C-alpha positions in Angstrom: 29.3 40.3 -11.5 26.5 42.8 -10.9 23.6 41.6 -8.8 25.3 38.3 -7.9 26.9 38.8 -4.5 24.2 37.5 -2.2 26.1 34.7 -0.5 26.2 33.7 3.2 28.8 31.9 5.3 26.3 29.5 7.0 25.9 26.3 4.9 22.5 25.4 6.2 19.1 26.9 6.9 17.6 28.5 10.0 14.1 28.4 11.2 11.6 30.9 9.8 11.2 34.0 11.9 8.3 33.9 14.2 6.7 36.9 12.7 6.0 35.0 9.5 3.6 32.7 11.3 1.4 35.7 12.0 0.8 36.2 8.3 -2.5 35.0 6.8 -2.6 31.3 6.4 -4.7 31.6 3.3 -4.7 34.6 1.1 -7.1 33.8 -1.7 -10.1 36.2 -1.6 -13.5 34.6 -0.9 -14.5 35.6 -4.5 -12.0 33.2 -6.0 -14.6 30.4 -5.9 -17.1 30.7 -8.8 -20.8 31.2 -8.0 -22.5 27.9 -7.6 -25.5 27.7 -10.0 -28.6 25.6 -9.1 -28.5 21.9 -9.7 -30.4 20.3 -12.5 -29.8 16.7 -11.2 -32.8 15.0 -9.7 -31.1 11.8 -8.7 -31.1 11.0 -5.0 -29.4 8.4 -2.9 -31.0 6.3 -0.2 -30.5 6.9 3.5 -27.3 5.0 3.9 -26.7 5.4 7.6 -29.9 5.1 9.6 -28.0 5.5 12.9 -27.5 9.2 12.0 -23.8 9.0 12.8 -22.2 11.4 10.3 -24.5 10.8 7.3 -22.6 11.6 4.1 -25.8 12.5 2.4 -28.2 13.9 5.0 -29.8 16.2 2.5 -30.8 13.2 0.3 -28.9 14.6 -2.7 -26.2 12.3 -4.1 -23.1 14.5 -4.1 -21.3 11.9 -6.2 -23.3 13.1 -9.2 -24.6 16.5 -8.3 -22.6 19.0 -10.3 -23.9 21.6 -12.7 -20.6 21.7 -14.5 -19.5 18.1 -15.1 -16.8 19.3 -17.4 -15.3 21.9 -15.1 -14.6 25.6 -15.9 -11.6 27.4 -17.1 -10.8 31.0 -16.2 -7.8 33.3 -16.8 -5.8 34.4 -13.8 -3.5 36.8 -15.7 -2.2 37.4 -19.2 0.9 39.0 -17.9 2.9 36.5 -16.0 6.2 38.3 -16.7 8.1 35.2 -17.5 6.7 32.1 -19.3 8.1 29.8 -16.7 10.0 26.5 -16.8 9.6 25.8 -13.0 7.0 27.0 -10.5 6.0 26.4 -6.9 3.6 27.9 -4.4 5.4 29.3 -1.3 4.1 28.1 2.0 2.2 30.4 4.4 2.1 33.4 2.0 0.7 31.7 -1.2 3.1 33.4 -3.5 3.5 31.7 -6.9 7.2 31.7 -7.8 8.0 31.2 -11.5 11.5 30.5 -12.8 12.5 30.6 -16.5 15.8 30.1 -18.3 18.4 32.9 -18.3 20.3 31.9 -21.4 17.4 33.2 -23.6 15.6 36.5 -23.5 12.1 35.2 -22.6 11.2 37.8 -20.0 9.2 41.0 -19.8 10.8 41.9 -16.5 14.0 43.6 -15.6 16.1 43.7 -12.4 17.2 47.0 -10.8 20.6 46.8 -12.5 18.9 46.5 -16.0 19.5 42.8 -16.5 16.5 40.7 -17.6 14.7 39.0 -14.8 14.0 35.3 -15.5 12.1 34.7 -12.3 9.2 36.4 -10.5 6.7 36.2 -7.6 3.0 36.4 -8.1 0.4 37.4 -5.5 -2.3 34.8 -5.9 -4.7 36.9 -3.8 -4.3 39.8 -6.2 -3.8 38.5 -9.8 -4.0 42.0 -11.2 -0.8 43.1 -9.3 2.3 43.1 -11.4 4.7 40.3 -10.7 7.9 41.1 -8.7 11.2 40.4 -10.5 13.5 37.9 -8.8 17.2 37.1 -9.4 18.0 33.4 -9.5 21.7 34.4 -9.5 22.8 31.6 -11.9 20.9 29.9 -14.7 18.3 27.5 -13.1 17.1 26.2 -16.4 16.0 22.6 -16.0 16.9 22.3 -12.4 15.4 20.4 -9.4 13.7 21.9 -6.4 11.8 21.4 -3.1 11.2 23.1 0.2 13.0 22.5 3.4 10.7 21.8 6.4 11.0 25.5 7.5 9.6 26.7 4.2 12.8 27.7 2.4 12.8 26.9 -1.3 16.0 25.3 -2.5 16.7 25.0 -6.3 19.6 22.8 -7.3 21.5 22.2 -10.6 20.6 23.9 -13.8 22.3 24.9 -17.0 25.4 26.9 -18.1 25.3 30.6 -17.5 27.1 31.3 -20.7 28.4 29.0 -23.5 31.3 26.9 -22.3 30.8 27.9 -18.6 30.2 25.4 -15.8 28.5 27.9 -13.6 24.9 27.0 -13.1 25.1 23.3 -13.5 26.1 22.7 -9.8 24.5 25.8 -8.2 22.4 25.6 -5.0 20.0 28.6 -4.7 17.7 29.4 -1.8 14.6 31.6 -1.3 12.9 32.3 2.0 9.1 32.8 2.0 7.8 36.3 1.9 4.8 38.1 0.4 4.8 38.8 -3.3 5.4 42.5 -2.6 8.1 41.7 -0.1 11.9 42.0 -0.5 13.1 38.4 -0.3 15.3 37.1 -3.2 17.4 34.1 -4.1 20.7 33.7 -2.3 23.6 31.2 -2.2 25.8 30.0 0.7 29.4 30.8 0.1 31.3 27.8 -1.3 28.2 25.5 -1.3 27.7 23.7 -4.6 26.7 20.2 -5.8 29.4 17.6 -6.3 28.3 17.0 -9.9 27.0 19.0 -12.7 23.3 18.3 -13.0 21.0 19.4 -15.8 17.5 17.8 -15.5 18.0 16.2 -12.1 15.2 15.1 -9.7 15.2 16.0 -6.0 13.4 14.7 -2.9 13.7 15.4 0.8 14.8 12.6 3.0 12.3 11.5 5.6 14.3 13.0 8.5 14.0 16.4 6.8 17.7 17.4 7.3 19.0 16.4 3.8 17.7 16.2 0.3 18.6 13.6 -2.3 19.5 14.7 -5.8 19.8 12.1 -8.6 20.7 12.0 -12.3 20.9 14.7 -14.9 23.2 15.6 -17.7 26.7 17.1 -17.3 26.6 19.2 -20.5 24.2 21.2 -22.7 22.3 20.1 -25.8 22.6 16.5 -24.8 19.2 14.8 -25.0 20.4 11.2 -25.5 22.6 10.4 -22.5 24.6 7.7 -24.3 28.1 8.1 -22.8 29.6 8.2 -19.3 30.8 11.7 -19.7 27.4 13.3 -20.2 25.4 11.0 -17.8 25.3 12.0 -14.2 24.5 8.4 -13.3 25.0 9.2 -9.6 23.3 10.6 -6.6 24.3 12.9 -3.8 23.0 14.5 -0.6 22.7 18.1 0.3 23.9 19.3 2.7 26.7 16.8 3.1 26.4 16.1 6.9 27.8 12.6 7.1 31.2 11.3 6.1 29.6 9.1 3.4 28.0 12.1 1.9 31.3 13.6 0.8 31.5 11.7 -2.4 29.2 10.8 -5.3 27.5 7.5 -5.2 26.6 5.4 -8.3 23.0 5.0 -9.3 23.1 1.8 -11.5 19.6 2.3 -12.8 20.7 5.4 -14.6 23.3 3.5 -16.5 21.2 0.5 -17.3 18.2 2.6 -18.5 20.2 5.1 -20.7 20.1 6.9 -23.0 16.8 8.4 -21.9 17.1 8.9 -18.2 16.7 12.6 -17.5 14.3 13.7 -14.7 13.7 10.2 -13.3 10.6 9.7 -11.2 11.2 9.6 -7.5 8.7 8.7 -4.7 9.4 7.9 -1.0 8.1 4.5 0.2 7.0 3.6 3.8 9.9 1.3 4.3 12.5 4.1 3.7 13.3 3.0 0.2 12.5 5.2 -2.8 10.6 4.2 -6.0 12.9 5.3 -8.8 12.0 5.0 -12.5 13.9 6.0 -15.6 12.9 5.1 -19.2 11.0 1.8 -18.9 12.9 0.5 -15.8 12.1 0.9 -12.1 13.7 -0.1 -8.8 13.3 0.3 -5.1 16.5 2.1 -3.8 17.9 2.8 -0.4 20.0 6.0 -0.8 21.8 5.6 2.6 23.0 2.0 1.9 22.9 1.8 -1.9 20.7 -1.3 -1.8 18.6 -1.8 -4.9 15.6 -4.1 -5.5 14.7 -4.5 -9.2 11.0 -4.1 -10.2 9.4 -5.2 -13.4 9.9 -3.0 -16.5 6.7 -1.2 -17.4 5.2 -3.1 -20.4 5.0 -1.7 -23.9 8.5 -0.4 -24.6 7.3 3.2 -24.1 9.9 5.6 -22.7 8.6 7.6 -19.7 11.6 9.8 -19.1 12.7 13.1 -20.6 12.9 13.8 -23.5 10.1 11.2 -24.2 8.5 12.5 -21.1 5.6 11.0 -19.3 4.5 11.9 -15.7 4.0 10.0 -12.5 2.1 10.5 -9.3 1.8 8.7 -5.9 -1.9 8.0 -5.3 -3.5 9.3 -2.1 -2.6 7.5 1.2 -4.9 6.7 4.1 -4.9 4.5 7.2 -7.9 2.7 5.8 -5.8 1.3 3.0 -2.9 0.8 5.4 -1.0 3.6 3.6 -0.5 1.4 0.6 1.8 3.2 -1.8 0.7 2.9 -5.5 2.3 4.8 -8.4 0.5 5.9 -11.5 2.6 6.6 -14.6 1.0 8.0 -17.8 2.2 9.2 -21.2 5.5 9.2 -23.0 6.6 8.0 -26.4 8.3 5.1 -28.1 12.0 5.4 -28.0 13.3 6.7 -31.3 16.9 7.5 -32.2 15.9 9.9 -34.9 13.9 11.9 -32.4 11.2 12.8 -34.9 8.8 15.5 -33.9 6.0 13.6 -35.8 6.3 10.4 -33.7 3.0 9.6 -32.1 2.9 9.9 -28.3 1.7 7.1 -26.1 -1.8 6.8 -24.7 -0.8 4.2 -22.1 -0.7 4.4 -18.3 0.6 1.9 -15.8 0.0 1.4 -12.1 2.2 -0.5 -9.6 2.3 -1.2 -5.9 6.1 -1.5 -5.5 6.0 -3.1 -2.0 3.6 -5.9 -2.9 5.1 -9.4 -2.5 4.9 -9.8 -6.3 4.6 -6.2 -7.8 3.2 -6.1 -11.3 2.1 -3.3 -13.6 -1.6 -2.9 -14.4 -1.8 -1.2 -17.8 -4.7 1.0 -19.2 -5.4 3.5 -22.0 -6.0 7.2 -21.8 -8.5 9.0 -24.0 -5.6 10.9 -25.7 -2.0 10.1 -26.4 0.2 12.6 -24.5 3.9 13.5 -24.4 4.7 15.9 -21.5 1.5 15.5 -19.5 1.0 16.7 -15.9 -0.7 14.5 -13.3 -2.2 16.5 -10.5 -4.2 15.1 -7.6 -7.4 17.1 -6.9 -8.1 18.7 -3.5 -10.7 16.0 -2.7 -8.5 13.2 -3.8 -11.7 11.5 -5.1 -12.8 11.8 -1.5 -11.3 8.4 -0.9 -12.2 5.0 -2.3 -15.3 3.1 -1.2 -13.4 0.8 1.1 -12.3 3.9 3.1 -15.8 5.2 3.4 -17.0 1.8 4.6 -14.8 2.2 7.7 -16.7 5.3 8.6 -20.2 4.2 7.5 -20.4 0.4 8.3 -23.0 -1.5 6.3 -23.3 0.8 3.3 -22.9 -0.3 -0.3 -20.7 1.3 -2.8 -23.6 1.9 -5.2 -25.5 3.9 -2.6 -22.7 6.4 -2.0 -21.8 7.6 -5.5 -18.2 7.8 -4.3 -16.8 6.0 -7.2 -17.9 8.7 -9.6 -15.7 11.4 -8.3 -12.4 12.5 -9.6 -9.0 11.9 -8.1 -6.3 12.8 -10.7 -6.4 15.5 -13.4 -4.3 14.8 -16.5 -3.6 18.0 -18.3 -1.2 19.6 -20.8 1.1 18.0 -23.4 1.0 17.0 -27.1 0.0 14.1 -29.2 3.2 14.1 -31.3 6.9 14.5 -30.9 9.0 14.8 -27.7 10.1 17.3 -25.1 12.6 20.0 -26.0 13.4 22.7 -28.6 16.4 23.9 -30.4 17.3 26.7 -32.8 13.7 27.7 -33.1 12.3 24.2 -33.6 9.7 22.8 -31.3 10.1 19.0 -30.9 6.4 18.5 -30.3 3.2 19.7 -31.8 -0.6 18.9 -31.9 -1.3 19.9 -28.3 -4.0 18.1 -26.2 -6.4 20.8 -25.0 -8.7 18.5 -23.1 -8.0 17.5 -19.5 -8.9 14.0 -18.4 -10.2 12.9 -15.0 -8.8 9.6 -13.6 -10.6 7.5 -11.0 -8.3 4.8 -9.7 -11.2 3.0 -7.9 -13.3 2.4 -11.1 -12.9 -0.8 -13.1 -10.0 -0.8 -15.6 -11.4 0.6 -18.9 -13.8 3.0 -17.2 -11.4 5.2 -15.2 -11.1 8.2 -17.6 -13.5 11.0 -18.3 -12.7 13.9 -20.6 -13.5 17.4 -19.2 -14.0 20.8 -20.9 -11.1 21.9 -23.1 -9.0 25.0 -22.8 -8.1 27.1 -25.8 -4.4 27.4 -25.0 -2.0 24.8 -26.2 0.6 23.9 -23.5 3.6 22.3 -25.0 7.3 22.3 -23.9 7.8 24.0 -20.5 4.2 24.0 -19.6 3.2 23.8 -15.9 0.4 22.8 -13.6 -0.1 22.6 -9.9 -2.9 22.3 -7.3 -3.7 25.7 -5.9 -4.5 26.5 -2.3 -8.2 27.1 -3.2 -8.6 23.6 -4.6 -8.5 24.7 -8.2 -5.6 23.7 -10.6 -3.3 26.4 -11.9 -1.9 26.0 -15.5 0.7 28.1 -17.2 3.9 28.1 -19.2 4.7 26.7 -22.6 7.7 28.0 -24.6 8.2 25.5 -27.5 10.1 28.0 -29.6 13.2 30.2 -29.0 11.2 33.3 -29.6 11.4 36.4 -27.5 8.4 38.1 -25.9 6.3 39.9 -28.5 8.2 38.5 -31.5 5.0 36.8 -32.8 4.8 35.1 -36.2 7.9 37.0 -37.5 10.1 34.9 -35.2 8.5 31.6 -36.3 8.8 32.5 -40.0 12.4 33.3 -39.6 12.9 29.6 -38.9 10.9 28.6 -42.0 7.5 28.0 -40.5 4.3 29.3 -42.1 2.2 31.2 -39.5 -0.6 32.7 -41.6 -3.1 31.4 -39.1 -0.8 31.3 -36.0 -1.0 29.7 -33.6 -1.4 26.5 -35.5 0.2 23.1 -35.6 3.6 24.5 -36.2 3.5 27.9 -34.4 2.7 28.2 -30.7 4.0 31.3 -28.9 5.6 31.5 -25.5 2.7 31.7 -23.1 2.4 34.4 -20.5 -1.2 33.5 -19.6 -1.9 31.7 -16.4 -5.2 29.8 -16.2 -7.2 28.3 -13.3 -9.2 25.1 -13.9 -12.1 24.5 -11.6 -12.9 20.8 -11.4 -16.5 19.7 -11.2 -16.6 19.6 -7.4 -16.7 23.4 -7.4 -20.2 23.3 -8.9 -22.3 21.4 -6.4 -25.2 23.7 -5.5 -26.2 21.4 -2.7 -22.8 21.5 -0.9 -20.8 24.7 -0.9 -17.1 24.6 0.0 -16.5 24.2 3.7 -14.7 27.1 5.4 -11.9 26.5 7.9 -12.0 29.0 10.8 -9.4 27.5 13.1 -6.4 25.2 12.6 -3.0 25.1 14.3 0.1 26.4 12.5 2.0 23.2 13.4 1.1 19.6 13.8 3.2 16.7 15.1 3.4 13.1 13.9 0.7 10.8 15.3 -0.7 13.6 17.5 -4.3 14.8 17.5 -5.1 18.4 16.8 -8.3 20.5 16.7 -9.8 21.9 13.5 -12.9 24.1 13.4 -14.7 24.5 10.1 -18.2 25.4 8.8 -20.3 23.2 6.6 -24.0 23.2 5.8 -26.4 23.8 8.7 -29.5 21.8 9.4 -28.0 18.3 8.7 -28.6 15.3 10.8 -24.8 14.9 10.8 -22.3 15.9 8.2 -19.9 13.6 6.3 -16.5 15.2 6.9 -13.0 14.4 6.1 -9.6 16.1 6.3 -6.4 15.7 4.3 -2.9 17.3 3.8 -1.4 17.9 0.4 2.1 18.8 -0.7 1.6 20.4 -4.1 5.2 19.8 -5.1 7.8 21.6 -7.2 6.6 21.6 -10.8 8.8 21.4 -13.9 8.9 19.2 -17.1 5.9 17.0 -16.1 7.6 16.4 -12.7 6.0 17.4 -9.4 8.7 16.7 -6.9 7.3 15.9 -3.5 3.7 16.0 -4.6 1.8 13.9 -1.9 -1.8 13.5 -0.6 -2.5 11.9 2.8 -5.9 11.4 4.4 -6.0 12.2 8.1 -8.0 10.2 10.7 -10.8 12.0 12.4 -12.2 11.0 15.9 -15.9 10.7 14.7 -17.1 9.6 18.2 -16.2 12.9 19.7 -16.8 15.2 16.7 -19.2 18.1 17.5 -21.6 19.7 14.9 -23.9 22.7 15.4 -27.0 22.1 13.4 -27.9 25.8 13.6 -24.6 27.2 12.4 -23.0 24.3 10.6 -19.8 24.6 12.7 -17.8 21.4 13.1 -15.1 20.9 15.7 -13.0 17.8 14.9 -10.1 16.1 16.5 -7.8 15.1 13.6 -4.7 13.0 13.8 -1.5 13.8 11.9 0.2 11.1 9.8 1.9 8.5 11.9 5.5 9.0 10.7 7.9 10.8 8.4 7.8 7.8 6.0 4.2 8.5 5.3 4.6 12.3 5.0 8.1 13.9 5.2 8.3 17.0 7.5 7.4 20.3 6.0 4.5 22.5 5.0 1.3 21.1 3.6 -2.1 22.3 2.5 -4.8 21.3 5.0 -8.2 20.7 3.4 -11.4 19.9 5.2 -14.2 18.2 3.2 -18.0 17.8 3.5 -19.6 15.2 1.3 -16.6 15.1 -1.0 -16.4 18.9 -1.4 -13.0 20.4 -0.3 -12.6 23.6 1.5 -10.0 26.2 0.6 -6.8 25.2 2.4 -4.7 26.6 5.2 -1.0 25.8 5.6 0.2 23.6 8.4 3.8 22.6 9.3 4.3 18.9 10.0 7.1 18.1 12.3 
């Protein structure tokens, strides 16, 4: 088959070439941050650290409240994304946005050299005006799983049939090495390397050792949204690559049988004891993939399905040594289970939180401002700048009220619809009534006061919408293809399916979106505290080891309040963000140096203590002053 012969004999990856490490660590132009208008907020905070030891508010301005744009700001990155996108990910080191669409529909503006439509592309985030470069995913990656190996190679597993009645695509394993958007890298496969099972809508996660990934769940055949029989339910898990004797066969995943029929794209988060939190439908467990041991957790209350096609979303809240790396999961959105799969069914406005490793783990439930099916939960670059108990470690004797810390954001909830479910078929969108307003979620506030609505977008993001944290600290939003309509078809396509589109787009007619937006959260608009600038950081960091970071903050302070964190933005698809993780790093404040004249800070920062807190691989490194994050640089954790 033309264009599909890129296969290699070696079944595993090699390290990145040394030359790649010489590429820029951060390629966003300095103009990517919006101008910071003057503050209109006159509130001030008291002096909260008379000793002068790293005063988080030496200027006297409460950075917890001082934003001139409390609702955030939306901008357009490009209106010509090339493909609408079902999956996307930001490539380490080179900051290339890779978008992957389905290849069984003609949803692309791009073509490959041999004339076939290209359903994947690479965008240069530093040059949004540049045309995307077409990529060849080889076999249909529609509704697949994905992640990065520790060396930065993207691996995309599973997917959908290449042509009707074909098995090719369901068990494929595709690889993409990092290179600039204008480079020549493309997807490739290793000869003879496939998954053991067909997997459409699977979830992937890297194992803590970094040498294998785990792949769970999925469907074995197309057009199956209710997994109600053994033949269509991949109620198993497998490792890739298969390096141990026990890896050579499929292993049962009992949760995916008990929780059927709505078990696609189960939630998956690594815990610090080596188990994984796994959730499908309303049920959750702790699971050890090496031994097969399972510990049952309470069902989430409310009889709201959280898995595809009644898709909610989940996120592991930020970790720190100050909270003993307590792992807490937030789950939001979904819809009541309904066998008739009505597109008018109201979505759920409920969220639940659980600490799976507590002695008696229980769900804490709360209510979002809007009901959402298919939401995206994205941690912000300042992670809410930690909760008050973490600040109290650095600034003994202060009170929470004096810091304003509790007012800052931590999770942005964006995208989705108020009615229906995920999916489309024969020109019919199974959801409508999009939610245009993002919500901020503050986990440290009292229950009932944790949500704040932000400024709305004008673009509805329904099925196959996407979001991710960008390397500059803003949130990228794209995708949405709720109808089987080709590029440029417009209202004619919708009307051919019986919809009235006189005022399209409306509640029934939403086009495939080729516009990528950037949402700037409120922390971009603090006139008193501009974004710090990282001038020096190592390319690699080691578990539990200290490393030096140099960055510039405001000059003239008594002492700056600085923090550092690493973030894995994850592999985004279908309200999933596989591998998304935020970890605060410890700073040696006693030996931190600060130049009052230049604002330069030299800090000794300690990497996470183990691969159970942060698996090996590439992460954004953010440095913060008074809750304001820098643009990031990439570091490789080993």
